[in-house]
N, C-alpha and C positions, 0 to 999 in steps of 0.2 A: 226786558229786564235782564240785568247781568247775572251771571252764574255766581251764587254766593260761595261756591267752593274756591273761587279765585281769591287771591290775596288782596287786601284792601286798597293798596296803591298800584295795582296792575294798570298799565297804560301810562303811568307817569315816567317821564324820562329825566334823569338827573345827570349832569356833567360834573364829575368829581375830580378836582385838582388838589384834594387834601393829601398832603405829604407829611406824615409824622406828627400831625396835630389834628385832634378831633376827628380822626377817621371813622370813629364809631357813629358819627352823624350819618355819613353815607351808608354804613353797614346797616344801621337801623332802618333806613328808608328801603334798602335792598331787601332786608328781612321781610318787610311789609309788602313787598311785591313790586316796588319801583324798579325800572331798568336803570341801574347805576353804572355809568361808564367812566372808568378811570381814564384820565388823559395824562399820559406820562411822557417824559422826554425820551428820545431814542434809546438812551442807556438805561431807562427804567427809573422809577422813583427812588430817592435816597432811602425811604422807609423800608425798601426791600432788604436793606443791609442792617437794619436796627437790631441790636442784641436784645434777647438771647437768640442764638442760632442753633439749629439742629441740622446737621449734614449740609451746612451752608445756607439753610433756609430760615428766614426770620419768623419766629413764632408770633411776634407782634403783627407783622404784615399779614401773616396767614389768618390770624384771628380777627383782624379788623377789616379785612377786605374780602371775606367770604361773600358769595352771592353776587359779586360785581363782575363787570366786563372790563377789558383793557384795550385801549388803542395808544399807540406811540406816535407822537407828533413833535416836530421841531417848531415851536412857536416863534422862534427867531427868524424862520425862513418864510418867504412869501407863500410857498405852497402849504406849509404846515399851518400858517395862520388862516389861509383860505379854507382849509379842511376843518379847522376848529370852528370858524364862523358858520360853516355849513352845519356842523353839529349843533351849534347854538340855535340855529333856525329850527331845529327839530326838537328842542328841549323845552322843559318847563322850569327847571331849577338848575342853577349853577352854584357849586360850592368851591371856594378857592381859599388857600391858606398861605399865599405868598406874603413876603414882607411888604409892609405898606410902601406903595410907590412902584413896586416891581411890575405889577400888572398894567399900571398906567404907562410905564416906560415902553411896554409892548403894544400900547394902544388897545388893551383888552380889559380895562378896568370896568367897574360896574356902570359908570356913566356911559362909556362907549357901547357896552353890550345892551344897555337899556335904550340907547338911542336907536339901535338897530332893531331891538325887540322890546317895545314898551311894556309888554305883558310878562316879561321874564322876571323871575325871582332870583336875585343874586345875593348869596350869602358870602361875605368876606370875613373870614375868621383869622384873627391875628392875636398875638400875645397880649397887647395892650390897646388895640383899636387903631383906627386910621388917623386919629387926632389925639391931641393932649401931650403933656410934657414927656411922657414915657413912650411916645409913639414908636421910636426907633430902638427901644430897649429889646433885648432878647431874653427869653425865659425858658425854663424847663418846668416839669411838674413840681419839683421841690421849691424852685424860686417862686412859683405862683402861690404855693401854700404859705410861704413866708410873707409875701406881700399882701395876701388876702386875709391876714390876721387869723389864720388857722393854726399855724405852727406855734404861736405864742401861748395858746391854750392847751397844747398837746404835751403830755408828759406829767411829771409829778413835781410838786413844789420842792425846791432845794436841789433840783437836778437841771441839767441843760434841757432846753426844749427838745421835743422828740418828733421827728418826721413821721407822719402816719404811713402805714404800709401801702404798697401798691402805687398806682398812679391816680389817686383819687381826683386830683384837679383835672387832668386831661380826660379821664374817662367820664366824669360827670359833665364836663363841658360838652362832650360829643352829644350827650342826650339832651342837654339844654338847647344846643344848636338845632337838633332835629325838631324839638318842640317849636322853636321860633320859626324855622323855615317852613314848617307845615302851617303855622299861623299865617305866614305871608302868602302861601299858596292858597289857603282857604279864602283869604281876603281877595286874591286874584279871581277865584271862582265866583265870588259875590259881586265884584265890581268891574272885572275885566282889566284891571290895572296891576302891573307887576310891583316889585319892591326891591330896593337896594338896602341891604342890611349890613351894618358895620358892627360886627360881633367881637367882643373882647373876652379872651380867656380869663383875664384877671377878674373882670366883673362877674362872669359866670361862676368862677370859683368862690368869690365872696358871697354869692347869693345861694349856692346850692350845696356846697360841701358841709359847712357848719356855720351858717350865717350869723354874724354878730347882730344884725338888725331883724332877724326872723323869729319864728316861734321857738320857744323852748319847751321841754317836756313837762308833763304834769307834775313830776317830782320837784320841779323848780318852783312850784307854788306861785307861778305868774311872774317870777323874776326874769329879767332880760339876761342875755348872754354876758353883757357887760357887768351886770351885778354879780353874776356867778364867778367870773374870772376877769376882773377889771384890768389887772396888770400882768399877771404871769400864770404859771401853771397852778392848778388847784391842789390842795392837800390830798393825801390818800383818803378816799371817801369810804363810807360805810353803807351807802344807799343801795349799791348793787354789789354786795360782797362776793368774792370768789374764794372757794374753799378747796384745798387739796382733798383728793379721795384716793381709793386704792389704785386706780389706773389713770389718773389725770387730775382734772379740776372741774368743778361745776360752779355756776353762778346762779344766785337767786335774786328775785325782785319782790320782796314782801313789802307792800305799800299800804293796802287798805285793811280794815279790821278783819274782814273775812279771810284774807290771805294769812294774816297773823294767827287767826284761830286754827287754820290748818297746820301752820308751822309749830304753834304751841302744842297741839296735840301730838305732833310727830316727835317732839322732844320728851313727851311723857307727862306724867302728872306730878312728878316730884321736884321739878325745878322751881326756882324762886320767882318766876315771871308769869304765873298763871292768873294773876289779878286781871280782871277785865280792862283795867285802865291802860294796860299795855297794848290794847287794840289801837290806841292813838299813837301815830308814828312819832309825834313829839315826845311822848313819854318813853317810848322805846329808845329814842336817840340818847336819852340821858344815861342809859345803861347798855348802849349798843355793844360796847366791847365785851361785856360779860355775856350778853346773849349770843354774840358771834362765836365766843369761845365754846359755848355749849354746842352750837351747830357744827363747829369744826370737829369737835370730839365725836359727834354722832356720825358725821360723813366720812371720817378718816379711813375706815377699813371697808367701805362699801364701793362697789363699782359704779362708774358714772351712769351707765345705762340703767342700772337698777334704781339709782337715786332719781333719775328723770321720771321713770315709770311711777315710782312711789310719790314723788312730788305732784305729778299730774293727778294721781288718784286722790290726793289730799287737798287739791286746789291751791298748791303752792307753785307759783311761777318759777320754773327752773330750767336750765339748759346746760349741757356739757360744753366746756370750753374746748372746741374741736381742733385737732391738728389737721394740717392739709390732707394727710392720708385718710384720716377719719371722714373728712368732708367728701373726698372722692368716693369713699366706700359707704357713705351714709345710706342706710336703708330707705329712709323717707325721701331723700333727694332722688335716689335712683328709681324708686317706685313711681315718682312723678315724671320721670324722664327729664330731670334737670340737667343731665349731661348727654352729650352725643359723641359717638366715636368720630374721630377727626384725623385724617391722614396728613402728615407734614414731614418733610425730610425723609421720606421713605419709611416712616414709622406710623403706627396707629396709636393715637392718644385719646384723651377725654377732654372735651371742652364744654363749658356751659352752653345750654341749648337755646338761649335767648331770654329776653326780658319779659315777654308778654305772651299771654294766651288770649285768643279771640275765638269765641264760639267753640271752646274746647280744643282748639288747635294751637299747638306751640308755634310761635313765630320766631324763627331763628335761622341758623346757618343750614343751607341745603346743598351748596356746592362750594368747592374749594376756591381760594383766591386765585385769580387768573395769572397765567404767565404774561410777562410784559408783551404787549402788542398782539395778544392772542386773537383779538376781535377786530383787527384792522380791516378785515373784509367788509364790515358793516359800513365803512366810509363810502363805499361805492353805491350803497342803496339808501342813502339818506333822503328822506322826504320832509320838506319843510312843514312845520305845523302852522295851521291857519291861526293868525292872531286873534285873540279873544276880543270881542266887541266891548267897549266901555259901557257898562250898564249901571254903575253906581259911583258914589263918592268915595275916593280913596281915604277921606278923613273919617269914615265910619270906624267904630271899634270893631275888630274882626268878628267877635262873637255876639254882636248885637242881634237880638231876636232869639238867642238860645236860652232856654230856661232849664235850670239845674235844681233838682231836689237834693240837698246836701245833708246826708246823715252822718258825715264824717266827724270823727272826734280826735282829740289830741293832735299831734303834729302832722302826721302823714295825711290824716283826714282833713285837717284845717287847710293845709297847703294845696291839696288837690282842688278844693273849691275856690280858694283865694286866687290862684293863678288864672282860673277861668273868669272870675268876677272882674279882675283887673283888665281883662280884654273885652269887657262889655257884656258878658253873660249876666242874666238875672239869676243870681244864686240865692236860693231860699234855704236857709239853715233850719231844718226841721228838728226841734228839740223839745225836751220835757224835763222839768225840774227833778222828777223822781229818778231819772237816769242822766244827770247833768254831765255835760262835757267837762272833763277834768281840767281843761284850760281855763274854765271860768273861775276856778278858785284863785283867790288872791290873799297873800299873807300880809299885805301892807294895810295898816290901820287907816280908815277913812278913805280908802280907794275903792270905788265901786266896781271897777272892771280892770282886769289884769293887763299889763302891757303885752304879755305874750298872746293873750286872746285877741287884743286889738290888732296885732301884727298879722295874725292868721285869719281873721274874719273881717278885715276892712272890706268895704264895698258890698257886703252881704246884707240880706234881710233875715229876720228871725221870725219863725212861725211856730208858736207853741202848740204841740199836738201830742195827745196821749195815744201812742201806738200799741198800748196794751189793752185797748178797748176795741170792740167791734166797730163802734162808730168812728173811732180814729182811723182804723184801717180803711173803712169805706171812704173817708175824706181823703186819705192818701191816694187811694185808687182814682178818685176824681181828679186830684192834682196831676197824677201820672198820665192821664189821658192827653194832656196838652204839653207835657214836659218832653224835653229832649234827652236829658241825662239824669241818672240817679247815681249818687256817690255813696259808698259805704265802706267802712273798714272794721266791721264786726267779726267775731269768730265765725268761720264758715258754717252755714246752715241757719244762722240767726234770721236772715231776711226771709228764707223759706218758711221758717217756723212762725213768723209773724204774718205770713200771707202776702208778702211783697217781694218775693224772689223774682228772678228774671223771667222765668216761664210764666209766672202769674201776671207780671207787668206786661209782658209781650202780648198776652191774650187781650189786654186792654188797649195797648198802644204798640203795634208792630214796629214803629220807628224808634222805640225807646233804646237808649244805650245805657246799660247797667254796668257800673265799674265796681268790682269787689277787690279791695286791697287787704291782704291779711299777712300775718307774720310768716307763715310757712307755706302758703298756698292753700287752695280750696279742696285739694285731694291729697291722698297719701296717709300713712299711718299716724302722723303727728299733726294732721291738718287742724284739728280742733284744740291744739295746745294753746294755752294763754300766751299771748305774744307781747313782749315789750322790746323796745330797741336794743337794750343791753343783752337780752337773751338772743335776739336775732343775730347780733354781732358775734356772740359766742358760738352759736350753732353753725354759722357760715365760715368760721375760721378767722374772722377779722380780729377778734379780741386777742387770740393767741399770738398774732403777728404784731399787734400794737403794744410793744413793750420794749424796754431796754434789755438787750440780750445779755448784758453783763450783770443785771440786777435781778435776782430771783423774785418772782411774784410781782413784777413791776408793771402789771397790766394798766394801761394808761388811757383807756377809752371811757372813763367814768362819767365825764360831763358832755361828751360829744353826743349828737343826736343823729349821726349817720345811721341808717340811710333815709330818714323820713322825708327830708326836703327833696332828696334825689328821687325817691320812689314816687313822689307826687309828679315829678317831671316825666317819669316813665308813663304814669297814667295819662298825662297830658298828651304825649306822643300817640298813645293808643287811641285816645278820644278823637284826636284830630283825624287819624287814619280812618276811624269808624264813621265820622261825619262825612269825610270825603267819599267813602264807599256808599254811604246812604244817599248821596246826591244822585247816584246812578241806579241803585237798587230799590230805594224806598224802605229798606229794612235796617233796623238797628243792630245791636251787637251785645254780646255778653263778654266783658273784658275782665280778666283775672290777673292780678299782680301779686306776686310773692315778694315780700320785702327781703327775705333771706336770699332769694335767688337774684334780686337786684344786686346784692353784694357779690354773689358768685360771679355774675357777669362783669362787675367792676374788676374782678380778678381773673378775667378770662385768660389772658396770656400767662400769668404765673401758674394758674391751675393746669393749663395745658402743658406747660413745661414740667410741672411736678409729676404729671401722669407719665411723662416720657423720661424724666430724670428725677426719680424719687429722692427727696431730701433737699432739693434745690430751693423750695419755698420755705423760708424761715424768717424769723425776725431779723431785720437788718439794722435796727437802730437808726443812727444818723449817717450810715454809709449809703451813698448812691452807688449801686452795685457796679455799673459799667463806666463810671466817671472817676477820675483821680487827677487833682483833688476834686472831691465831690461830697459835700455834706454841710454841716452847720458849724460856723467858725466864730470864736469869741471876738468881740470888738471892745473898744475902750468904753468904760462906764459900767454901771451896775446892771448885770443881766441883759447885755446888749449883744446881738448876734446877727450874722449875715450868712445867707446860703450862697455857696459858690459851686458852680457845676461846669467843670472843664471836661468836655467830651471829645476833643480832637487835639492833634499835635500842634497845630498853628496857635490855638488858644493857649496852650501850655507855654509856648515860647513868649507870647505876649504877656502872660502873667509873670513869668520870670523877669521880663523886662521892666514891668511895673514895680516889682519887688526889688529891682536892681540886684538880683541874685544870680551872678554869672556862674557860680558853682553848680547850682541846680540846672541852669540852662545848658551847661556843657557836660553834665554827667551822662555818659553813654547809657547807663542803666535806666535812665528816665526818658529817653528820647521817643519811645513809642508808647502808645496808650496801654497796651497789655503789659509792658514792663513797669510802667508806673503803678499799675494795680498790684503788682508783686511787691512793690516798695511803698505801699500806701502810708504806713506809719511814718516813714521818713519824710515823704512829701508833705503830708498834712500837718505834721508838727512844724515844719518850716513855714507853711502858709499861716497857721494859727499864730505863730510868733509875730508875723508881720501884721495880721489883721488886729491883733490885740492892742496895738499901739494907735489904731485909727478909729475914728468915729464910724459907726455902721453906715450912715448915709454916705460918707466919703468913700468907704470901701465900695459900696454899690455903684456910685457915680463914676469912680475911676475905672472900675472894671467894665462897666457898660460902655464907657467912652471908647474902649478899644475892642468892643464886640464880644465880651465874655459874659456869659449868663450869670447874673448875680442879683440878689435881692435882699434888702434889709428886712429883718423880722419886724413886721408891723403889729402893734397892739390895738385892741379895740379902743383903749383910752386915747389914742392919738389918731384913730381912723378918720375922724371928721376933719382932720387937718391935712389930709392927703391931697395935694394940689391936682394930681391926675384924676382922681375920682370926682373931684368938683368940676374939673374941665369936661369930664365925660357925663355930667348930669346924673351921677349915680344916686344921689340922695334926694329924697322928698320929705315933706313934713305935713302933718295933719293934726287938727284939734280933735280930741276925743272927749265927748261928754263923760263925766265920771272919772276922768284921769286928770291929775292936777297940772301937768305941763304939756306943752306941744311935743308930739312924738315924732322922732326921726324914723324914716322908713326907707326902703329901697325903691328905686324907680322900676320901670319895666324890664323885661329880660334881655332887651337889646337897646342900648342907649340911643343909637342913631339909626333910623330907618324911616320908611314912609308910613309906618304904623303910628297912630296917635299915642301920646303918652297915656298911661292909665289915669282915669279920674279917681282921685283918692278921697273916698268918703269914710266916715267913721264906722267902726264895728257896731253891731246892734246889741242892745240889751235883750235879755231873754224874753221872747214874746212881744218884742217891740212893734212888730208889723202884723200881728195876728189879725186884728180887726180889719186892717186895710186889705190884707190878702184874702181873708174870708169873704169880704165883699166883692173884690174885683175878680178873683179867680173862681170862687165857689158860688157867687151870685146870691149870697145870704144877706138878708136884711138885718138891721140892728137888733131886732127882737130875737131872731133866730141865733145870732151870734152870741148874745148875752145868755141865752138858754144853754148853749153848748159850753160857755165859760163856767156857768154855775154848776153844770154837771161834771166838770173836770175833763171834758173831751178836748176843749181848747184852753190854752193858757195865754194870759196877756201880761204885759210888763207891769210890775208893781208901781204904784204911784210914787213919784219922786225918787225912783231908784237911783238915778244918777247923783242924787244929793245924799241919800241915806246909806247907799251901799247895801 
């Protein structure tokens, strides 16, 4: 039996050719214990020079390549290629991010490597995939956000669209890629057959950042993302208002009657809204401006920390809108060890300490990124890995045979179970009408089940069980005996108080993997704070960065649901690592995910920079900091825009040629990138004048033709007409009982691979499978089941629910 103190992926060898794109995929695998070997050209990877730099060292490279090794090989030479193939013979996984066709030109593409090693898992990550009309397009983070229909919904109505802060597209893509590649490796463990994975950053961005086809928050009342913002930016909302206070800003999320009761009492007994009817959110919305004016007056002269403490005492969900300095100094985050001291450029900074905790251990950076070629010595000691015998069908869904008890609610909870169900796991949603999942609410008359719930719970079964009764807990214990995974995203301590915490379940089933996802983590001073996505974004600093710097109070993250979908993928990575470890040890795991720390790790590079260069992390609006021209440019038509990202001198000259602007091309002040940044206003005004005369599609196509990174701002309303997404099999459809039309949904997390596509089945009605599962899993007969239903321990679906609603 293996030592449980070893990291979950110890013994796994990964060859990583990721250069400037999705490097967090390899970093995550290295964090989890895999031996990740960078294969760099003799001069080192280009990413080693990616800005920002400190003392000549790239903070991006440092933060994304910690825990890895490095060898330098010339893959264009016979010797270098032979050494690379020897490495391949010793490896389990290969990750490469070359432009489509470049690896094939070297004779080292997935097909060639798999011919040599049929059990190898090869992940090819490219901007738009290896096939499709946009195959040869080039992209940056901002271009991906535009083309994945994220940009169109970011910002405030009446203003230009607003680029979200950080590099959300590229960072979330790295985690999605890690989830996918571990699925492929798990499949290889079960079947002996490897996998060739054609992974597109565009598709990952569209699925993970703020998906148009995914689950929306409970406050959306079941409406889809398209219904919330069908064409452009939303108006300034009142749902998650932000108020100035004595030393900054705070945000509140007062949604249900109990929360309003706490807020109402905080306002005192003399205001005009003490009538119980205002416990209904619809009634409050009729007078929300007046209510918010009272709250603003109450908060104006109080400190943010004091307001948070008082709000927590009164049961009012509240968080400070943190600045980057406040995030780095935050008592809760530092008490949890959310940051680690990290040396870079001869200085000591602070960097987020990793996405995941397993068995109480933080899984994150342990060693600095390697110098180029530091580990070339290992090339002399390579031992080929024995090929795995073929033991099963490659057509099986990778998680077939895995049983999940899903207690997750709202978005992060729904997605954590849904991505497992899509891959073949039997996911049983354990629920009860007394504590119903907020996603089940629907505001549409005559519709029995919300679109949002359908998207998040497709492929699941529903088991109605009262966990507030001793009999219900005993039944859950029985279910846990043969389960593999338990998912929850309650306030920390809730599972233990019910008698179904990890230690209690482990005593019943040592193989159980329990996943706890919470707003601020399961330890620390604020662990038991009420958590909602808007508060998580505020506390982690994202809200303060997501604004127009020139417009006071223009916080623009009101309808986004970052980080819920992304946090679910973090859970997926941890689950796969725990399953892989369990194959050797026979022991499960306790996995803890903090949604706030998921955001901190998304911002790993800028937070590291802020710790070294205070004041560097600030709202950038639509400026791409190290590119000029770089940002969002107007095009002909009503509210039409295109992102352009020129990050090198050759691309600048090609752009000048397209614009037929010899004056700019010959201006000595603009010949070098750093000089153009000094004259950004001049450069970008000229580019905007040119783009404003052209259709956005024409701008994109003309720039891409000459190798310039550019992307038309795509809207959800025209998403379905995107020829590339159709060519990449991005969309699927399913019929849902209780919903009036066929639902469009997303396909699997990688469009082209040896994994089978998900089987798309409808989402369940509450208690729809209770009788079936009570018989098959609990061994109860019909009389015993009906007795438990009559006593309220079990719940079953209402008769004709899909008709009556």
